[in-house]
C-alpha positions, 0 to 999 in steps of 0.5 A: 687258307689251308686251315680254312679248307680243313675246317670246312672239310670236317663239316661234311661228316654230319650223321642223321641219328634216329630218322623217323624214330617214334618211341610211341610215348610222345605227347602233344601237350604238357602233363596235367596234374589233377591231385597229389597224394602221399604214397601211403594213401593207396585209396587216394582219399586225401590230396595233399597241399604241402609235404616234406622234402623226403616224402614220397608222393603219387601224382594223379593226372594225365599225359604222363610218360608210362612209368615202368617198375625199372624207372622207380628206384 
């Protein structure tokens, strides 16, 4: 009985984190990819349909999270 009381007492320390937090990048739908380009194709002239495992690509579409230079390694 004592152990049961202690275990229920531990559940009283629930903390709500980030109440009403909005990072202003939330979306209401999935990303849409219109085309995939090789990263060397700066003018986006030739979309690719296949590639290599280590190939760098550029996605063209909508509803993506804003990308910052610090996100790119």
